[in-house]
Rosetta silent file (secondary structure, phi, psi, omega in degrees, C-alpha in Angstrom):
SEQUENCE: MRDSHNIKEVLALVPDYMGFIFYEGSPRYVLPQLDENMMQQVPQSTSKVGVFVNAGFEDIKQKVVQYALDAVQLHGDEPPSLVKRVKTLAVEVIKVFGIGKANFDFSQLAPYVSDVDYFLFDTKGKARGGNGQLFDWGKLKQYPYKKPFFISGGISTEQLDQLSLLSDLPLHGIDVNSKFELAPAMKDIPALKALKKQLEMFSSENTNQ
SCORE:     score description
SCORE:     0.000 S_00000001
   1 L     0.000  157.286 -179.430  176.997  154.748   38.435 S_00000001
   2 L  -153.709  -21.650 -179.797  174.033  153.452   40.421 S_00000001
   3 L   -80.492  122.217 -173.029  174.711  153.678   44.188 S_00000001
   4 H   -58.419  -44.637 -178.809  172.962  156.783   45.558 S_00000001
   5 H   -64.950  -44.423  179.549  175.579  157.594   48.208 S_00000001
   6 H   -64.812  -37.548  177.230  178.454  157.157   45.785 S_00000001
   7 H   -61.177  -44.256  179.672  176.660  159.284   43.194 S_00000001
   8 H   -64.195  -36.547  177.719  176.296  162.104   45.732 S_00000001
   9 H   -63.864  -42.385  179.851  180.001  161.842   46.611 S_00000001
  10 H   -70.196  -38.626  178.877  180.970  162.174   42.940 S_00000001
  11 H   -60.576  -29.644  178.358  178.510  165.030   42.380 S_00000001
  12 L   -63.998  -20.167  177.498  180.325  166.965   45.122 S_00000001
  13 L   -87.924   -2.595  178.045  183.321  167.038   42.749 S_00000001
  14 L    53.942   61.082  174.511  181.137  168.730   40.095 S_00000001
  15 L   -70.385  152.989  177.638  181.884  166.474   37.099 S_00000001
  16 L   -70.687  -36.525 -178.564  180.762  167.742   33.703 S_00000001
  17 E  -137.211  151.278  173.822  179.134  164.401   32.888 S_00000001
  18 E  -137.542  130.757 -173.608  178.050  161.325   34.815 S_00000001
  19 E   -99.105  144.968  178.700  177.239  158.045   33.100 S_00000001
  20 E  -134.179  116.194 -171.037  174.440  155.565   33.778 S_00000001
  21 E   -92.076  115.918  179.457  174.558  152.288   31.868 S_00000001
  22 L  -102.174   36.344  179.360  171.211  150.919   30.694 S_00000001
  23 L  -115.629  114.972 -173.464  172.737  147.865   29.023 S_00000001
  24 L   -62.150  -21.609 -178.898  171.921  144.601   30.788 S_00000001
  25 L   -79.405   -2.886 -177.929  175.110  142.959   29.538 S_00000001
  26 L   -95.942  142.155  174.162  177.279  145.336   31.556 S_00000001
  27 L   -68.009   -9.367  179.083  178.446  144.674   35.147 S_00000001
  28 L  -103.334   16.243  178.937  177.616  148.362   35.696 S_00000001
  29 E   -53.917  130.590 -169.275  173.954  147.968   34.675 S_00000001
  30 L   -82.385  -22.673 -173.362  172.023  150.522   36.729 S_00000001
  31 L   -95.864  145.266    6.688  168.682  148.785   37.230 S_00000001
  32 L   -93.956   12.135 -170.525  166.919  148.200   39.531 S_00000001
  33 L   -73.267  -29.405 -173.252  169.240  150.012   41.941 S_00000001
  34 L   -63.742  130.175 -177.433  169.166  153.478   40.375 S_00000001
  35 L   -86.553  111.492 -177.770  166.974  155.930   42.340 S_00000001
  36 H   -61.279  -42.544 -179.096  164.622  157.719   39.951 S_00000001
  37 H   -64.621  -39.735  178.797  163.825  160.536   42.413 S_00000001
  38 H   -64.700  -37.202  179.604  167.477  161.245   43.069 S_00000001
  39 H   -62.026  -34.001  179.310  168.140  161.468   39.335 S_00000001
  40 H   -68.468  -17.720 -175.329  165.548  164.212   39.057 S_00000001
  41 L  -103.700    2.379  178.981  167.537  166.231   41.618 S_00000001
  42 L   -64.090  131.886 -178.470  170.992  166.080   40.042 S_00000001
  43 L   -58.793  150.026 -179.911  172.298  169.661   39.564 S_00000001
  44 L   -65.620  -16.777  179.320  172.281  171.071   36.042 S_00000001
  45 L   -66.706  -18.209  177.966  176.044  171.539   36.337 S_00000001
  46 L  -119.052  119.970  178.251  176.411  167.793   35.716 S_00000001
  47 E   -80.476  130.499  179.275  174.885  166.257   32.585 S_00000001
  48 E   -89.524  119.874 -175.644  173.340  162.835   33.135 S_00000001
  49 E  -108.389  119.984  173.609  174.337  160.479   30.316 S_00000001
  50 E   -90.308  126.907 -177.741  172.363  157.326   29.604 S_00000001
  51 E  -103.333  125.622 -176.451  174.503  154.673   27.913 S_00000001
  52 E  -128.447  149.599  177.306  172.696  152.278   25.559 S_00000001
  53 L  -127.564  106.768  177.782  173.789  149.389   23.341 S_00000001
  54 L    53.974   36.406  177.087  171.554  148.613   20.351 S_00000001
  55 L   -82.381  157.082  176.820  168.439  149.654   22.264 S_00000001
  56 L   -78.104  159.704 -177.458  165.193  150.535   20.511 S_00000001
  57 H   -60.700  -43.906 -177.331  164.050  154.130   20.194 S_00000001
  58 H   -63.600  -36.559  177.328  161.036  153.715   22.496 S_00000001
  59 H   -65.401  -45.161  178.301  163.203  152.219   25.232 S_00000001
  60 H   -61.752  -45.336 -179.464  165.667  155.100   24.968 S_00000001
  61 H   -59.406  -44.418 -179.006  162.844  157.632   24.977 S_00000001
  62 H   -62.591  -41.238  179.806  161.281  156.102   28.080 S_00000001
  63 H   -69.543  -37.009  178.290  164.589  156.176   29.986 S_00000001
  64 H   -59.243  -44.495 -178.990  165.277  159.766   28.931 S_00000001
  65 H   -72.334  -49.095 -174.674  161.958  160.886   30.414 S_00000001
  66 H   -61.898  -39.156 -175.153  161.952  158.660   33.498 S_00000001
  67 L  -108.813   12.753  177.287  165.483  159.528   34.586 S_00000001
  68 L    50.336   49.592 -178.553  165.664  163.094   33.228 S_00000001
  69 L   -71.522  143.398  178.161  168.667  162.278   31.058 S_00000001
  70 L   -99.001  -20.720 -176.985  170.553  165.142   29.454 S_00000001
  71 E  -148.705  153.512  177.427  172.521  163.051   26.976 S_00000001
  72 E  -124.391  125.511  177.281  172.365  159.659   25.284 S_00000001
  73 E  -106.767  121.432 -176.901  175.492  157.677   24.494 S_00000001
  74 E  -102.122  110.763 -169.001  175.035  155.036   21.807 S_00000001
  75 L  -109.349   13.891 -178.318  177.617  152.316   22.265 S_00000001
  76 L  -114.250 -140.117 -179.417  176.438  149.702   19.804 S_00000001
  77 L  -106.743   38.292 -175.538  175.883  149.375   16.059 S_00000001
  78 L   -62.672  132.555  179.409  173.161  152.002   15.919 S_00000001
  79 L   -77.610  161.625  177.472  172.400  153.246   12.371 S_00000001
  80 H   -55.342  -32.014 -179.149  172.306  156.951   11.476 S_00000001
  81 H   -63.244  -37.296  177.986  168.503  156.756   11.264 S_00000001
  82 H   -70.869  -40.344  177.936  168.261  155.916   14.989 S_00000001
  83 H   -57.682  -42.788 -179.918  170.703  158.685   15.886 S_00000001
  84 H   -62.318  -39.301  179.298  168.497  161.145   14.015 S_00000001
  85 H   -69.679  -41.329  179.914  165.433  160.003   15.990 S_00000001
  86 H   -62.557  -34.253  179.919  167.222  160.174   19.332 S_00000001
  87 H   -63.165  -24.954  178.840  168.221  163.742   18.551 S_00000001
  88 L   -70.882  -10.448 -179.671  164.516  164.671   18.478 S_00000001
  89 L   -82.764    6.015  178.865  164.392  163.937   22.240 S_00000001
  90 L    60.341   42.643  174.660  166.201  167.230   22.926 S_00000001
  91 L  -124.689  160.446  170.052  169.269  165.531   24.395 S_00000001
  92 E   -72.220  143.428 -179.386  172.925  165.599   23.460 S_00000001
  93 E  -118.167  127.133  179.294  173.839  162.561   21.385 S_00000001
  94 E  -118.331  121.305  178.974  177.202  160.825   21.698 S_00000001
  95 E  -107.942  128.491 -175.069  178.030  158.064   19.211 S_00000001
  96 E   -97.692  140.363  172.232  180.778  155.635   20.159 S_00000001
  97 E  -132.656  136.388  179.385  183.243  153.939   17.852 S_00000001
  98 E   -90.572  137.303  178.395  185.835  151.383   18.922 S_00000001
  99 E  -113.491  122.640 -179.694  189.419  151.691   17.744 S_00000001
 100 L  -105.422 -156.790 -177.874  191.520  148.536   17.585 S_00000001
 101 L   -77.789  -27.819  179.859  195.006  147.681   16.445 S_00000001
 102 L   -75.525  166.233  176.824  194.154  147.859   12.746 S_00000001
 103 L   -61.487  142.044 -178.259  193.854  151.132   10.861 S_00000001
 104 L  -100.263  132.513 -179.291  190.588  152.923   11.591 S_00000001
 105 L   -91.646   99.137 -177.559  188.386  154.090    8.722 S_00000001
 106 H   -70.358  -13.294  179.900  187.133  157.521    9.761 S_00000001
 107 H   -65.780  -21.382 -179.826  184.898  157.734    6.682 S_00000001
 108 H   -69.212  -12.790  178.347  182.364  155.509    8.484 S_00000001
 109 H   -81.561  -19.622 -172.346  181.614  158.493   10.755 S_00000001
 110 H   -52.394  -43.491 -178.485  180.408  160.659    7.869 S_00000001
 111 H   -67.274  -12.592 -176.740  176.696  159.597    7.992 S_00000001
 112 H  -100.469  -18.640 -169.103  176.561  160.544   11.688 S_00000001
 113 L   -54.293  -41.553 -173.651  178.301  163.910   11.684 S_00000001
 114 L   -73.025  -19.912 -173.540  175.215  166.061   11.109 S_00000001
 115 L  -112.786  -11.784  177.891  173.148  164.509   13.920 S_00000001
 116 L   -94.384  155.283  172.948  175.580  163.799   16.767 S_00000001
 117 L   -90.911  -33.261 -179.982  176.868  166.347   19.241 S_00000001
 118 E  -148.411  152.564  163.795  180.001  164.352   19.968 S_00000001
 119 E   -98.753  160.287  171.449  181.813  161.213   18.972 S_00000001
 120 E  -134.220  127.472  179.503  183.490  159.040   21.574 S_00000001
 121 E  -105.589  121.437 -177.789  186.460  156.839   20.719 S_00000001
 122 E  -120.039  170.051  176.971  186.922  153.793   22.926 S_00000001
 123 E   -78.803  126.828  178.411  189.179  150.773   22.786 S_00000001
 124 L   -73.135  125.817 -179.251  187.739  148.033   20.608 S_00000001
 125 L  -150.596 -169.639 -179.010  187.505  144.808   22.600 S_00000001
 126 L   -66.569  -37.041 -179.200  185.377  141.766   23.351 S_00000001
 127 L   -92.467  161.080  176.788  183.014  143.776   25.553 S_00000001
 128 L   -82.956   72.771 -176.542  180.953  146.815   24.567 S_00000001
 129 L    88.424  171.608  178.694  183.199  149.172   26.515 S_00000001
 130 L    72.001   21.053 -179.690  184.631  148.657   29.973 S_00000001
 131 L   -81.002  -17.252  176.910  187.634  146.742   28.648 S_00000001
 132 L    69.316   22.593 -178.056  190.050  148.889   30.652 S_00000001
 133 L  -120.396  144.593  177.096  192.575  149.049   27.809 S_00000001
 134 L   -81.852  151.927  167.363  194.116  152.021   26.011 S_00000001
 135 L  -111.098  169.754 -178.252  194.123  152.437   22.254 S_00000001
 136 L   -74.827  103.972 -178.854  196.773  154.257   20.245 S_00000001
 137 H   -62.364  -21.113  179.052  195.783  157.921   20.500 S_00000001
 138 H   -60.190  -24.245  179.088  198.111  158.640   17.591 S_00000001
 139 H   -66.429  -22.803 -179.870  195.460  157.210   15.264 S_00000001
 140 H   -72.534  -10.521  176.424  193.277  160.220   16.055 S_00000001
 141 H   -62.319  -20.570  179.906  195.750  162.400   14.162 S_00000001
 142 H   -90.292    1.243 -178.466  193.864  161.237   11.053 S_00000001
 143 L   -61.276  120.787 -170.565  190.509  162.506   12.400 S_00000001
 144 L   -99.175    1.880 -172.221  189.123  164.634    9.536 S_00000001
 145 L  -109.756  165.281  175.470  186.116  166.375   11.128 S_00000001
 146 L   -92.557  -10.200 -179.546  185.475  169.451   13.270 S_00000001
 147 L   -60.761  126.592 -179.477  182.933  167.607   15.400 S_00000001
 148 L   -66.772  156.331 -177.645  184.241  167.467   19.004 S_00000001
 149 E  -144.132  159.331  170.671  184.928  164.088   20.582 S_00000001
 150 E  -101.409  160.214  167.269  185.671  162.272   23.832 S_00000001
 151 E  -122.623  147.068 -178.506  188.301  159.612   24.356 S_00000001
 152 L  -144.401  178.581  175.413  187.846  156.622   26.622 S_00000001
 153 L   107.007   83.650  173.403  189.373  153.248   27.308 S_00000001
 154 L    65.568   25.331 -177.885  191.488  152.491   30.374 S_00000001
 155 L   -74.384  132.879  174.730  192.533  156.089   30.971 S_00000001
 156 L  -129.159  179.956 -179.872  194.368  156.758   34.250 S_00000001
 157 H   -64.388  -20.085 -177.862  196.323  159.722   35.622 S_00000001
 158 H   -67.962  -21.822 -177.007  199.457  158.263   34.003 S_00000001
 159 H   -97.374   -4.588 -171.492  198.258  159.196   30.527 S_00000001
 160 H   -61.728  -34.484  179.039  197.175  162.791   31.143 S_00000001
 161 H   -62.190  -24.213 -178.229  200.473  164.274   29.992 S_00000001
 162 H   -78.512   -8.256  179.452  199.866  162.635   26.612 S_00000001
 163 H   -62.396  -25.556  179.592  196.730  164.716   26.048 S_00000001
 164 H   -62.517  -21.693  178.046  198.963  167.450   24.652 S_00000001
 165 H   -65.740  -20.236 -177.279  199.470  165.187   21.620 S_00000001
 166 H  -105.853   15.599 -172.925  195.822  165.895   20.726 S_00000001
 167 L   -63.358  -22.568 -179.849  196.005  169.656   21.267 S_00000001
 168 L   -95.092    9.651 -179.838  195.332  170.428   17.597 S_00000001
 169 L  -114.621  159.838 -177.429  192.183  168.270   17.524 S_00000001
 170 L   -79.668   56.309  178.215  188.634  169.047   18.792 S_00000001
 171 E   -69.967  120.573 -178.043  189.031  166.969   21.973 S_00000001
 172 E   -90.977  -35.016 -178.363  186.030  167.724   24.193 S_00000001
 173 E   179.350  174.237  176.398  186.868  165.606   27.207 S_00000001
 174 E  -113.269  145.080 -179.275  188.030  162.308   28.645 S_00000001
 175 L  -109.460  110.593 -179.150  185.757  159.527   29.832 S_00000001
 176 L  -109.260  149.804 -177.272  187.208  157.707   32.851 S_00000001
 177 L  -154.490  -85.698 -167.329  185.790  154.632   34.494 S_00000001
 178 H   -60.291  -32.646 -178.362  187.543  151.369   35.342 S_00000001
 179 H   -76.757   -3.714 -178.466  190.787  152.909   36.632 S_00000001
 180 H  -126.804   33.090 -179.510  188.807  154.916   39.189 S_00000001
 181 E  -118.811  146.018  170.466  186.585  152.176   40.582 S_00000001
 182 E   -89.715  -28.548  177.624  186.604  150.181   43.802 S_00000001
 183 E  -161.854  165.306  179.726  184.124  147.768   42.193 S_00000001
 184 L   -52.198  124.727  178.024  181.896  147.928   39.091 S_00000001
 185 L    72.418   11.220  178.077  179.845  151.163   39.263 S_00000001
 186 E  -121.263  106.341 -173.176  181.457  152.172   42.597 S_00000001
 187 E   -80.296  146.836  177.289  183.840  155.101   42.172 S_00000001
 188 L   -87.520  102.175 -172.957  187.039  155.662   44.181 S_00000001
 189 H   -63.696  -47.280  177.201  186.518  159.200   45.508 S_00000001
 190 H   -57.561  -38.076  178.909  190.141  159.946   46.578 S_00000001
 191 H   -66.027  -39.323  178.294  191.332  158.799   43.139 S_00000001
 192 H   -67.977  -36.400  176.899  188.804  161.068   41.419 S_00000001
 193 H   -62.853  -42.002  178.100  189.879  164.008   43.579 S_00000001
 194 H   -64.513  -39.433  177.573  193.488  163.406   42.532 S_00000001
 195 H   -62.137  -46.411 -178.975  192.403  163.194   38.887 S_00000001
 196 H   -60.586  -43.015  179.564  190.510  166.476   39.114 S_00000001
 197 H   -62.739  -42.826 -179.659  193.499  168.228   40.677 S_00000001
 198 H   -67.043  -38.055  178.113  195.828  166.899   37.993 S_00000001
 199 H   -65.601  -39.085  178.218  193.447  167.934   35.206 S_00000001
 200 H   -64.335  -40.137  177.732  193.211  171.447   36.633 S_00000001
 201 H   -66.209  -42.633  179.611  197.010  171.684   36.729 S_00000001
 202 H   -62.182  -44.549  179.822  197.270  170.342   33.182 S_00000001
 203 H   -62.564  -42.635 -179.589  194.677  172.832   31.932 S_00000001
 204 H   -64.380  -42.574 -178.907  196.413  175.736   33.680 S_00000001
 205 H   -64.301  -42.060 -178.115  199.829  174.806   32.276 S_00000001
 206 H   -75.348  -27.383  177.264  198.510  174.525   28.708 S_00000001
 207 H   -70.167  -32.346 -176.374  196.529  177.744   28.965 S_00000001
 208 L   -86.102   -6.028 -179.726  199.657  179.628   29.979 S_00000001
 209 L   -79.470    0.000    0.000  201.785  178.283   27.137 S_00000001
């Protein structure tokens, strides 16, 4: 997100996380539009996530301080050594891996497990995220770790019932984006309200089972 008014509208829905993309190759690139002062005033109830793709440590560090980021999402080919350094910035660290049509080798996550707070599984595509396509969630049945994770990739309200398929896994949350946009980085507020209501109903139903 980057539009101040739209950010305030979404904050009124009290999301757990809000993403800000610091990757120039993305149509959702936040600069120079993002208001630094407004970022300093975001309530603690919503964690501000800076999304980076193969950025250097000093660049990440500078953005964390300047925009008071609470979490860093690494969406590129970042090595474990960089993840370890980013963790020293006292932020949550989310490492992204793309899942395609071929079998996914979960052993490649092993060097990251000790230093990340969460993994995020997105659909592998031509772009570094934002492809708007689902991957086969059934592949996550082979996930061998206790580390919690997010899922992303073209998620809409139509797939929420399928979350029960992952009930025995450490699913931390869902990352929604393209299906809830009016334009890149401009969220559809009525659609997000409907999503929140449906998630609350889903959570209530599964809690009572």
